[in-house]
C-alpha positions in Angstrom: -18.8 25.5 -12.3 -15.9 23.6 -10.8 -12.2 24.4 -10.0 -10.8 22.5 -12.9 -12.9 24.6 -15.3 -11.4 27.8 -13.8 -7.9 26.4 -14.0 -8.5 25.5 -17.7 -9.9 29.0 -18.4 -7.0 30.7 -16.7 -4.4 28.9 -18.9 -6.4 29.5 -22.0 -6.8 33.2 -21.2 -3.1 33.6 -20.6 -2.0 31.7 -23.7 -5.0 32.6 -26.0 -4.3 29.4 -27.8 -6.3 26.2 -27.3 -3.6 23.9 -28.7 -0.8 25.3 -26.4 -3.2 25.3 -23.4 -4.1 21.7 -24.0 -0.4 20.7 -24.2 0.4 22.6 -21.0 -2.6 21.1 -19.1 -1.8 17.6 -20.5 -5.3 17.0 -21.8 -6.7 16.5 -25.3 -7.8 19.6 -27.2 -11.5 18.6 -27.6 -11.9 18.0 -23.9 -10.5 21.5 -23.2 -12.7 23.2 -25.7 -15.7 21.4 -24.3 -14.8 22.5 -20.8 -14.6 26.2 -21.9 -17.9 26.0 -23.8 -19.6 24.5 -20.7 -18.2 27.3 -18.6 -19.5 29.9 -21.0 -23.0 28.3 -21.1 -23.1 28.2 -17.3 -22.1 31.9 -17.1 -24.4 32.9 -20.0 -21.6 34.9 -21.8 -18.8 34.3 -24.3 -15.4 34.6 -22.7 -13.4 34.6 -26.0 -13.8 36.0 -29.4 -13.2 33.1 -31.9 -11.4 34.1 -35.1 -11.0 31.0 -37.2 -8.9 28.7 -35.1 -7.6 31.5 -32.9 -9.2 32.8 -29.7 -8.9 36.2 -28.1 -9.9 37.0 -24.5 -12.8 39.5 -24.6 -14.1 41.9 -22.0 -16.2 39.2 -20.3 -13.2 37.0 -20.1 -11.1 39.7 -18.6 -13.6 40.3 -15.9 -13.7 36.6 -15.0 -9.9 36.3 -15.2 -9.6 39.1 -12.6 -11.4 36.9 -10.1 -10.1 33.5 -11.2 -6.7 34.0 -9.7 -8.2 35.1 -6.4 -10.6 32.0 -6.4 -7.8 29.6 -7.1 -5.5 31.2 -4.5 -8.3 30.9 -1.9 -8.8 27.2 -2.7 -5.1 26.6 -2.2 -5.3 28.4 1.1 -8.3 26.3 2.1 -6.4 23.1 1.2 -3.4 24.2 3.2 -5.5 25.0 6.3 -7.4 21.7 6.0 -4.0 19.9 6.0 -2.9 21.8 9.0 -6.2 20.8 10.7 -5.7 17.2 9.9 -2.1 17.3 11.3 -3.5 18.6 14.6 -5.5 15.3 15.1 -4.2 13.7 18.3 -4.5 10.5 20.2 -3.0 7.0 20.8 -3.6 3.9 18.7 -2.6 0.5 20.0 -1.4 -1.8 17.2 -0.9 -5.5 17.5 1.5 -6.9 14.9 1.3 -10.7 14.3 2.7 -10.7 10.8 4.3 -8.5 8.2 6.3 -6.6 10.8 8.8 -5.3 8.2 6.0 -3.7 6.2 4.8 -1.6 9.2 7.6 1.0 9.7 7.2 2.5 6.2 3.5 2.5 6.6 3.6 4.3 9.9 6.2 6.8 8.6 3.8 7.7 5.7 0.9 8.0 8.1 2.8 10.2 10.6 3.7 12.6 7.8 0.0 13.4 7.6 -1.1 13.0 11.2 1.8 14.0 13.4 -0.3 14.2 16.6 -1.3 10.6 16.5 1.0 8.3 18.5 1.3 4.5 18.6 1.8 1.7 21.0 3.1 -1.4 19.1 2.9 -4.9 20.5 3.8 -8.3 18.9 2.3 -10.6 21.5 -0.7 -12.7 20.4 -1.8 -12.8 24.0 -2.5 -9.1 24.2 -6.2 -8.2 24.0 -5.7 -4.5 24.4 -5.4 -3.2 20.9 -7.3 -1.0 18.4 -6.1 -2.8 15.3 -4.2 -6.0 14.6 -2.2 -7.0 11.5 -2.8 -10.7 11.2 -2.8 -13.4 8.6 -4.9 -16.4 7.5 -4.7 -19.2 5.0 -6.8 -19.5 1.9 -8.1 -15.9 2.1 -10.3 -16.7 5.1 -11.3 -13.3 6.3 -11.5 -12.7 10.1 -14.5 -11.1 11.7 -14.1 -7.3 11.5 -11.2 -7.4 9.1 -10.1 -6.0 5.7 -7.8 -7.8 3.2 -4.6 -6.0 2.6 -2.4 -8.4 0.6 -2.2 -12.0 -0.6 1.4 -13.1 -0.2 3.2 -16.1 -1.6 5.3 -18.2 0.8 8.4 -19.5 -1.0 11.1 -21.9 0.1 14.6 -20.4 0.7 17.7 -22.6 0.2 21.4 -21.9 0.3 23.2 -21.7 -3.1 24.9 -25.0 -2.4 21.6 -26.8 -2.0 20.8 -29.5 -4.6 17.6 -27.6 -5.7 19.2 -24.1 -5.8 19.3 -24.2 -9.6 15.5 -24.6 -9.9 12.9 -21.9 -9.9 10.1 -24.0 -8.6 9.7 -27.2 -6.6 7.1 -29.5 -5.0 7.3 -29.2 -1.3 7.5 -32.9 -1.0 11.0 -32.8 -2.5 12.2 -31.2 0.8 10.8 -33.8 3.2 14.3 -35.0 4.1 15.8 -31.5 4.6 16.7 -29.7 7.8 14.4 -26.8 8.4 14.9 -23.4 10.0 11.7 -22.0 11.4 10.1 -19.4 13.6 9.0 -20.4 17.1 6.0 -22.5 17.8 3.0 -20.2 18.2 4.0 -17.8 15.5 1.3 -17.4 12.8 3.8 -18.2 10.0 5.1 -21.3 11.8 1.5 -22.7 12.2 0.8 -22.0 8.6 4.0 -23.6 7.2 3.5 -26.7 9.4 0.1 -27.0 7.7 1.7 -26.8 4.3 4.0 -29.7 5.2 1.2 -31.9 6.5 -0.7 -31.3 3.3 2.0 -33.2 1.4 2.5 -35.9 4.0 5.4 -35.0 6.3 6.4 -33.1 9.4 9.4 -30.8 8.9 12.6 -31.7 10.6 13.2 -28.4 12.4 16.8 -28.1 13.6 16.8 -24.4 14.4 14.0 -22.3 15.9 14.2 -18.5 16.4 11.9 -15.5 16.5 13.9 -13.2 14.2 13.5 -13.2 10.3 16.9 -11.7 9.8 18.5 -14.5 11.9 16.5 -17.1 9.8 18.1 -15.8 6.6 21.5 -15.7 8.2 21.2 -19.4 9.1 20.1 -20.2 5.6 23.1 -18.4 4.1 25.3 -20.3 6.5 24.0 -23.5 4.9 22.4 -24.8 8.1 19.0 -25.6 6.5 16.1 -24.4 4.4 13.1 -22.2 5.4 9.8 -20.9 4.4 10.0 -17.2 3.6 7.1 -14.7 2.8 8.0 -13.1 -0.5 7.0 -9.5 0.3 7.1 -9.0 4.1 10.6 -10.4 4.5 12.0 -8.1 1.8 13.6 -10.9 -0.1 14.2 -8.8 -3.2 17.0 -7.0 -1.2 18.6 -10.2 0.0 22.2 -11.4 -0.7 23.1 -13.8 -3.4 23.9 -16.7 -1.0 20.2 -17.7 -1.0 17.9 -18.9 -3.7 14.1 -18.4 -3.4 12.0 -21.1 -5.0 8.3 -21.0 -5.9 6.4 -23.9 -4.4 4.2 -25.6 -7.0 2.4 -27.9 -4.6 0.6 -27.3 -2.3 -0.5 -23.7 -2.9 1.5 -21.7 -0.4 -0.1 -18.3 0.1 -1.2 -16.4 3.1 -3.6 -13.5 3.3 -2.6 -10.4 5.4 -5.4 -8.5 7.1 -6.0 -5.5 9.3 -8.6 -6.5 11.9 -10.2 -4.8 14.9 -12.0 -6.1 18.0 -15.7 -6.9 17.6 -18.2 -4.6 19.3 -15.5 -2.0 20.2 -15.9 1.7 19.4 -13.5 2.9 16.7 -12.4 6.5 17.3 -12.1 9.2 14.7 -8.3 8.7 14.8 -8.9 5.0 14.3 -11.0 5.5 11.2 -8.3 7.8 9.8 -5.7 5.1 10.3 -7.9 2.3 8.9 -8.7 4.3 5.7 -5.1 5.2 5.3 -3.9 1.6 5.7 -6.4 0.3 3.1 -5.4 3.0 0.6 -1.7 2.5 1.3 -1.8 -1.2 0.4 -4.0 -0.6 -2.6 -1.3 1.7 -4.1 1.7 -0.4 -3.2 3.2 -2.8 -5.8 4.4 -6.1 -4.4 6.2 -9.0 -5.9 3.8 -11.7 -7.2 
């Protein structure tokens, strides 16, 4: 006997109509009838008198119905208490963020809704070795030691609307070898990756502006001061203004893989496992631009 069987029985008992009960439960009628039959076999009694296509709750059914409401109410109480117990989890998690920083606030907000007692220390320095988890990226889906893949993300090229290629939807990266580039600072993971893309087609980008802020990069593009590589999801380009065109790069393949990683040979706390499992499930359920 499981909880779903009791829920199905309760609805059938109150409506005394399989068709209406199936509609209310949003399941097909044969599946509902099978569930009721299985429950009757398990209990060793008939719960309904069947008259043609109609059903009538009998004495056996009325006895079970008397307890069904109590059982279901107790289960809801147990679920509520378990949620309260989860929310009492406490601790501090140190998170290193080397990529996808704009994706992190919503993730943490969702996590903190469930685990209000777990606090965070966030760092964006690659030099820090004191962290429990790190959001990082690699090229070509190369997985780091002790890491889990979260997202494969396209890197596109962003150009101002006045640019000669703005009317296209896709370009070869080599078509931009003579352009002025706006880029993140040397040492940033994205900068190292995009420099690799350029070398793959035989040129080094002419970088005229360097900065450490994605919002500033987009403002410089909109001001027609150059072109830039932009991650399609983590820089929220779907919400950008109409002064910028985002172009798919046909050659080379410009994709990065985002991972959550953790230090090798370091103990992961209970709170850490809660966070790790949450992050994996969060990214599995999210729908990103492809």
